[in-house]
N, C-alpha and C positions, 0 to 999 in steps of 0.2 A: 594649623597645627605645625609645630616645628618639624623640620625634616631631620631624619636621623643623621644624615651626612653633615648638615649644618651644625647640629649639636656636637657631633664628634669633633669637628674642626674647631668649634668654639670652646671646647672643654679645657679649662685650666684647673678646675677643681670639680669634685663630684657634684657641687651645687649647679654646675652647668647643665646637668642632665635633667631636663624639666618636662619630658613627655614620656609616653608609654608605648605599649606593645603595638598598638594600632599603627603608629608611625613606622615601627620596624617592619611590620608585615607589609604595610603600604609600600615601603621601599622595595621589598622583594617582588611584589606583584606589579609595581609600576615601572620598574627599571627596564622592562622589556623594550619599550619604545626607545628609551635612551640608549640601550645596548644596540638597537638597530642602527642608530646614528653613529655610534662608536665603531661597530663592527658589522657593517651591513652584510658582508659576505656570509656571516654566520646565520643570518635570518632569511637570506634570499631563497634558499632551497625550497622551503615549504610553499612559498607563494608563486614561484616561477619555474617549477619543474614540470615536465610532462605529466599527464594524467595516468593513473593506474588503470589497467584494462582487465585484470584477472587472469589466472593461469589457464583457464579453459580456452582463452583466445590463442594460446600458443600451440594448441594440440595439432591443428591441421598441418602446420609446417614442420613441427619438431616432434614427431611421433615417438621416435626412439628415446629421446631425452625425457619426454613426458611419461612414457611407460616406466622408465627407471625411477623418475621422481615420485610417481604415484605410489610405488611400493616402498618408498623410503620413510624413515622415521620423521623426516622433515615435513613431508606432506601430511602425516598423521599426528603432528605435534599437538593439534587442538582440533577436536571434531564435535559435531553435534550428535546427540543420541541417535543411534541407528542399530540395526542388527549386526553391524560389523564391529561394534565395541562392546566391552563388558560381556563377552560370551560366557554364558553359564551363570551370570549374576542376576540379581533382582528377581529372585524366585521365592522371596519370603525369608531369606537368611537373616539371622539375628547375630549381632556382634556385641560383646560386652567387654569393657576394659575400664578398670579403675573408677568404678561408679558411673561410667557413661554407658548408655545402651543405644543401639541403633538397629533399625530393621529396614531391609531393602525389598521393596515391592514393585510390581508392575500393575498399575490400576488404570483401566480404560486406555491402555496404550501408552500411558505416561509412567516414567520411572520415578519413584518417590523414595525419600529417605526420611524415616521418622527417628528423630534424635531426642533422647531424654538425657539431659546433661547431669553432671554431678550435683548440681543444686536443685534438681527435681523438675526443672522447666522442660517441657516437651514441645517440640515443634516439628511440623511436617514440611519438608522441602521437596520441590520438584527439581529433578536433575536438569541443570542448565546445559552443561556440556562436559566433555571429557578431555583431560590433558594427558598427553603421552600415549604410547602404544605398547612398548615392551621394555623391560619385563614387568612393569606395573602400569596401571592406569588410575589417574586421579579423578575424583568426582569434583566438579566445580558447581557450587551451589550459590544462588543469589540470595542475599540476606537483607536487601533493601538499600535505598539510596544509591542504586546502581552498583553496589558492591558485589563482586564475585569473589568467593572464598574457596580455597582449596581444602577439601575435607581431609582430616588426618587418617581416616580409615580408607585404605586403598585396595585395589583388586590385583592379586597376584595372577598374572596371565597364564603362567605355566601350571601352577598348582591349583588354579581356580578356587581361590579362597580369599577372604578378607583378612587384612592384617593392619596393625597400627604402626604408623611410621616412627613413633617415638614412645615405645612401650615403657621406657624407664623414667619418663618425665611426668611430673605431676602438673597437669595443665588445666586448672579450673577455668570457667568461662571468662573471668575477668583478666586472665593472663594474656599479654600481648602475643605470646606464642601459641595460644589456643587456636584451633582452626578458624575461629571467627575473628581473630585478632589481626592487628596491623601486619604482622610478619607472615601471615598466610593469605594476604590479599592478592588475588590474581591480577587485578588491574595494575597494581604498582610493582609487584615483585616477579611476575611470571609472563604476563601476556605479551610483552614486547618481543620476547624470543620465541613465542609460539604463534605469532601472527604476522601478517604482511600489511604494511601501511598502518600500523597501530598508533593511535593517539589516546593518551590516558585521560585527559580532560577532567582534572580534579578541580572542583570548585571549593576553594578554601573557606569562603564565608558560609556556604551551605553544608560543608562537610560531605559532599556527595560526588559521585563520578558520573560522567556522561561519555564513557569511553566508546571509541569507534575503531573499526579496522576495515581495510579493503577486503581482506580475506582471512579467515581463520586457518591456521596451519601456515607453514613456511612455504610460500609459493614461489613461482619463478621470479617475480618482481621483488621479492624480499632480498635477493642476491644481485640480480642484474639491474634493478631499478625500474621505475614505471615505464610501461611499454608503448604509450601513445606515439611518441616520436618515431619509434621503430616501425610501427604500423604505417604511419604516414610516409616514411621513407620507402618501404618496400612497395607501397601502393602508388608511389610517384606523386604524392600530394605536395602542394607548395610547402616550402620549408618554413617552419616556425622558429623564431629566435627565442631561446630561453636564456635566463641569466645563470644557468648552471652548465658546466661543461659536459658535452655528450661525446660518446665515441662515434666512429664512422658508421656504426649500426644504430645510432640513436639511443644508446643506453647511458645512464649516469655512472655505472660501475664499469671499469675497464678490467675485464678478466684476462686480458692478454699479458698483463704484468703480474708475475707470480706473487711477489710480496704484497702488492695492493690487493690481489684476489684473496690472499690469506687473511688480510685485515677484515674482509667481509665476513669470513668465518669467525674471526676473533670477537666481533661485536656481540655475539651471543655465547661463544665458547671461551669466556674469560670472566674472572671475578673482577668487577669493575664498578665504578660510579658513573651513572649516566648523566649527561648534561641536559638532555632535551626532554620533551614531553612524551616521547614514544620513539618509534623507529626513526633514526636519522636517514636522510636520503642515501640509498646505496651508492657507494663510491666515495662517501665522506671518509677521510682519513680517520683511523681509530682514535688518535689523540685529539682530534677536533670534536669527537663525540663522547669520549669516555676518559676517565682517569683510571688507569690500570692499577690494581692492587699490588703493592710491593710484597716482598717475601716477609709477611707479617707473622708475628707469633699468633697462634690460634688458627691460622690459615695454612701456613707451611711449617714444616719442621725447620730447625735452624740450618740444616744442610740442604734445604730447598725441596725436600720430598713433600708430596701432597699430604695434608692433614685434614683440613676441612674441604668442602666441595669447592674447588677452584676452577673447574671447567676447562682444563687442558692448556689454554694459551700461555699462561704464566709459567707452566712447567716446560712447555716446548721452547719458550724463549731462552731458557737456561741451557739448552742442549747444544752440543757441538754440531749436531745436524743442522739446526737453525743457523748457526754461525757460518756454515758452509753453503747456505742457500736452499736447503730442503724446505719445502712447504707442505701444507696439508695434501695438496693434489698429487704429490709424489707417492702417497700411500693410499689415499681414498679417491674413489671415483666421484666426480663433482655432483652428479645428479642423483645417484642412489646413496651416496656417502658410504657405501660398502668398501671393504679393502680390495685393492687391486689384485691381490693373490691371497691364498690361504696359508696359514701356518707360517713356518720359517721362510717360505718363498717370498713373503712380502719384504723380508730383510735381505735375503740373498739376491734380490734384483740389483742391489748395490754392493752388499758386503759379501764378496765372493772372490774367487781367483780371477774371474773375468772383469769384475768391477763395473763401473758405469761411467762412460766418458763425460757425462754432465758434471761429475764430481771427481776431478782428477787427483784430489789429495787422498783418496781412499787407499788403505793398505790392501794389497791384493793377496789374499790368503783364503784358505778353506776354514770358514768360521763354524762349519758344522762338524768338523773333525773332533774326536775326543781329545786331541792335542790342545784344542782351544776350550772346549766345554768342560773337560775333565769329568764328564758324565757319560754313561752308556748311550749309544745312539738310539734314538727313539724314546728315551726316557723323559720324564717331566723336567728333570734338571738340565737336559740338553736343549730344551726349547728356548729360543732367544728371549722371548718376552718374560719368562720366569726369572731371568737374571737382570734384564735391562729395562723391563717395564712392569714392575710389581704392581699389583692391583689392590684396591680397597673397596669395601662395600659402602654404598650410601643408600639412604631411603629403604633400608631393610633387605633388598635383594638386587640392587643395581650395582654391579661391579664395574669400576672405572680404573683404567690403567694409567699410571704415571707416565706422561709424555716427556719426561726429562731425558730418557734414554741414557741413564747414567751407567757408568762402569761400577759394578758392586764395590763398595768401600766399607767393608765391615770394620776396618780400623777406625774410620770416622764414627760409625755407629757405636763402637765401644766407648769412644771418648764423649760423645754427645747424647748417648742414650736415645738414638733414633732408630727407625725400622731398618732391618738388614735383610737383603734378599736371601742370603744363605740360610739364616736361622729360621726363616719362614717355613722352610722344609725340614731342616735339621733342628727341630724345636727342642731337642734334648741337649743341644750344644749352645755355647755362648758366642757372642760376637768376637771375643778375643780368639777363640778357637778358629772361627771362620777366617779371621785376619791372618792367622798363622798359615792356614791352608792356602790362601791366595798368595801370600808371600813366597811359599814354597813352589807354587805353580808358575808364578810370574816374578822372578827375582828383580827384574827391572821395570815392573809394571806401573800402572797409574797410582798404585798405593804409595809409591815413593814420592809422589808430588804433593805439595800443599793443597788443601781443599778449602774453598771459600767458606764452607760451613763452620770451620773453626773460628774464623774471624767474625762471622755474623753471630755466632753463639756468644762470643765475648762481648760483642756490641749490644746484644740484647740484655746481657747481665749487668754491664757497666759501661755505658758509652763514653764516659770521661776517660776511664782507664784504657779503653780500646780505641780511642780517637785516632791515634797515629796509624794503627793497623787498618781501621776502616777507611781512612783517607787513601792509604796505599792500595787497598783493594779497589777503590773507586778509580784510581789512576791507572790500574792495570788493564790495558786495552785488550789483553788476551782473554779477559773474562767476559761473560755475557753481559750485555747492557743492563738487563734487569737486575743482575747481581750487583753491578756497579751502582746503579740507582738506589738499590736497597741499602747498600753500605752508607750512602749519603743520607738517606732517610733516617737511618738508625742513629746518626751522629747526635742529634738533639743537643743537649747541653755540652756534649763533647766538642762541638764546633767552636766553642769559645776559646779553646786552647790552641787552635790551628791558625795557620796563616790565612788571612781573609782572601788574599788574591788567589791562593790555590783553590779555595772553594769557589770563588767567583769565576774562575777559569772554566768551570764545568758548564757555564751558561753558553759557551761556544761549542759544546759537544753536539754531534750530529743527532744523537738519540734524544727525543723529547722527554723520555722517562728519566734520563740522567739529569736533564735540566730541572725537571720537577723535583727530583731528590735534592739537588743543590739548593733550590729555593726553600725547601723544608729545613735544610741545615742552617740557612741564613737567618731563619726566624730567631735563632738563639743569639745572633750577633746584634750589637748596638745599632739601632736604626740609622744613626748619623753616619756610621762607617759603611753599612750595608746598602745604603740608599741607592747608589749608582747601579748596583746589581739588581735590586728589586725593581727599579724603573726599567731596566733592560728587559727583565722578565715580563713586565707588564706590556711591553711593546712586541713581544715575541709573535712569530707568525702562527704558532700553534696554540689552540685554545686551552689545552690542558696546562700548558706552561703559564699562560696569562692568568688562569684561575689560581694556580699555585702562588704566583706573585701577588695577586690580589689578597689572598688569604694571609700571606706573610706581612703585607703592609697593614692590613686591618688588625693583625694581632699585636701591633706595636702600641704600647701605652701612649695615650694622647700627650702626656706631659714630656715624653721623650721624642716626640715626633719632630724631626728636623724640618726646617723650612723647605728644603729640597724635595721632601715627600708630600708636603701639604697640597701642592698643586696637582698631585696625582690621585688624591683621595677619591674624588668623584669618579674617576675612571675605575679605580679599584672597586668601589661600591657597585658601579654599573656592571662590571665584569662578573663579580660575585652574584649580584642580584639577578642577572640574566640567567644564571644557572639555578640558583636556589628557589626561584619562583616556580620551577618545575618539580620541586621536591617538598612542597608544603604538606604533603601527606606522610612525610618521613619524620620520625622523632629526631633523627640525626640532624636534619636541617635546622630544627628549632634549637637543638643543643649548640650548634655552631653559632647561630644568631645570639643566643644567650651569652656565649663566651665572648664574642666581639663586643656586645653591649657592656659586659662587665669590665672588659679592658678599657672601654671608653668611660667608665664610671657611671653608666646609665643603668642603675639597679632596677628601675621601674620596667624598662624594656626587657632586661634580663629576666625578671620575675615573670613577665608575661610570656616570654618565649619558653621558659621552663614549665610554666603551667600547661602550655600546649604540648610540650614534649612528654610530660607524664600523663596527659590525657591519651596520647597515642600509645605510649608504652608505660603502663602503670608500674612495671617492675624495675624501672631504672632508679635504683635506690640512691645513687649519688646525686641524680637530678633532684630527687625529693629532698635530700638533706640540704642541698644548696638552696632550694626554694624555701624551705623552712627558715633558714637563716636570713634570706632576703626579705621574707614576709615579716619577720620580727623587726627588721630595720625599717621597713616601709609602713607597716600597719600595727606593730606592737606585739607583745608576747601572747596575748589572747588569740589573735589571728594566727600566729605561728603555731600555737598549740592545736588549733583546729586543723591546720594543714598537716601537722604531724600525725594527728589521729586518722586523717584520711589516708595518709601514706601507710600507716601501720595496718589499717583495715585491708589494704590491698597487698601488703607484704608482712603478714603476721609473724612475729618472732624475729624479725631481722635485727641483728645486733647493732648495725650502724644506726638504724632509726631508734632503737631502744636506748642507745647511749645518749641521744638528744633529749630524751624525756626529762632527765635531771635538770636540763637547762630551762625547760618550759613547764 
């Protein structure tokens, strides 16, 4: 069977695409071995690291740390059923919502959930395990083929009641966002951050999981790395040589370096795309294991405030505090994850008249004074977090604070229609009113300075018109690196009007996220001109950058591919394939493969990839619409009509699909 890479390189006309989806999937599954040859260091960790030994091994020598950890949310992130979880639940309670009915019972010592779905199908599940500890606890149910699914009805720990996570959504059983669907799959979407030494182990051919973990819950080794070398070291055992770097204490993660330690937190406390099949070896640099989400619409407001659940790290990277070297451990204790101090004291350990010698750029002043807060002492409005860390509720009752630590900018909110700290309390007033108040209190304050949100908002609306401003924002070294990277990422077609060398210069930037953003911008430039920069990205030391370069190269139409890039196509496919082979249970992976196949003119592979994408996510209407058109091209109008009927059965009344009916 022809290799997808060979066909891609041979394509001069669509007739060159002569093979199907199996070749495309085989590429994704088979390139792991080739990727080992190209980048052996990326694969060495799993085979040549010390063994995991389990958290209980640490107790005898580290009692204080263990006690703090055992009481933490980390230790309780995933637990088996016991008397310590779901207290007050499973006593025959009945919950009904939108045609779905569930009853929670304890039968012969086992906790069971009887679920009657909207379609009338009734099933009894035995509780497999419990995710989370406070303020809510998730039920994890096994539905077959090794699949663990997170049930949408969850337990409110404080109120001792069941509630539905998404009460406004209509989620029938065939919906990908139904609790039994792909987006509620615990193996793929949750377990990595709730376990230690987790491996997803998805079998694409059999469509099943054989997931494993060293320990459920976030144990000691989830952060420090596997402990066998440490035990050997303290016991005086002969030294074993590993192919991964270890600290003087025998751990793969070096917690003595604050920024590197923070990246261990970021692996789970970030909105990101994972490259591997589970937990990377602790100590792996973030950008070698993940692709961090930019300040995307739908995830962040245009001014960088949290919108969707983005898990802290992307917010914190925008902050002035991060730029000055503050890390998670300056506010949170490492083992309990609790705050180092209560209330405003956590802020005044630095923001005070005394300051903190570790951060010499601090302004030394009384930040608790009404002269600063302009609110009465002890009032809600005088609390630091209510102005500088506004919160938002997720999953019904879980309030999360924005770690951007922003100075309130109601002037920006008035322009961009984004949340405003002032009018959250003064709900009878407008953002314009709040902006006037701030201007009166602080005539020379931060509100007089430009805000990156204005540029990002213009870039979201019209990247071509905002191209020069986006480039200038990316070139402004005073801005946070994630802001600069997001400006480049937003450029899109706007990059065609800019100086190519100015965009290419970002590939020398110290921050890998900026280099990723630059490669995204270069996708819009002619491959013959951008080739030197794409090749440079493909040779980068950081995996996230190499993957961004591979995607940029693979997105180039075959007939426009210059000779200078053809010799790098195999490496691009290996780089991309080494990642996507771990994502074969994600509809998004198949959508990417479909896109690259269509660019290559290989409609058969594209149709196969889209077929798998809509099997995983039947509600992706755009994928269905493209699949209908490709089916017509490959198999005729009758087959396309059958495909359209399947799409409409799963998405009744959808206007995009209904508009296709007239064509078939």
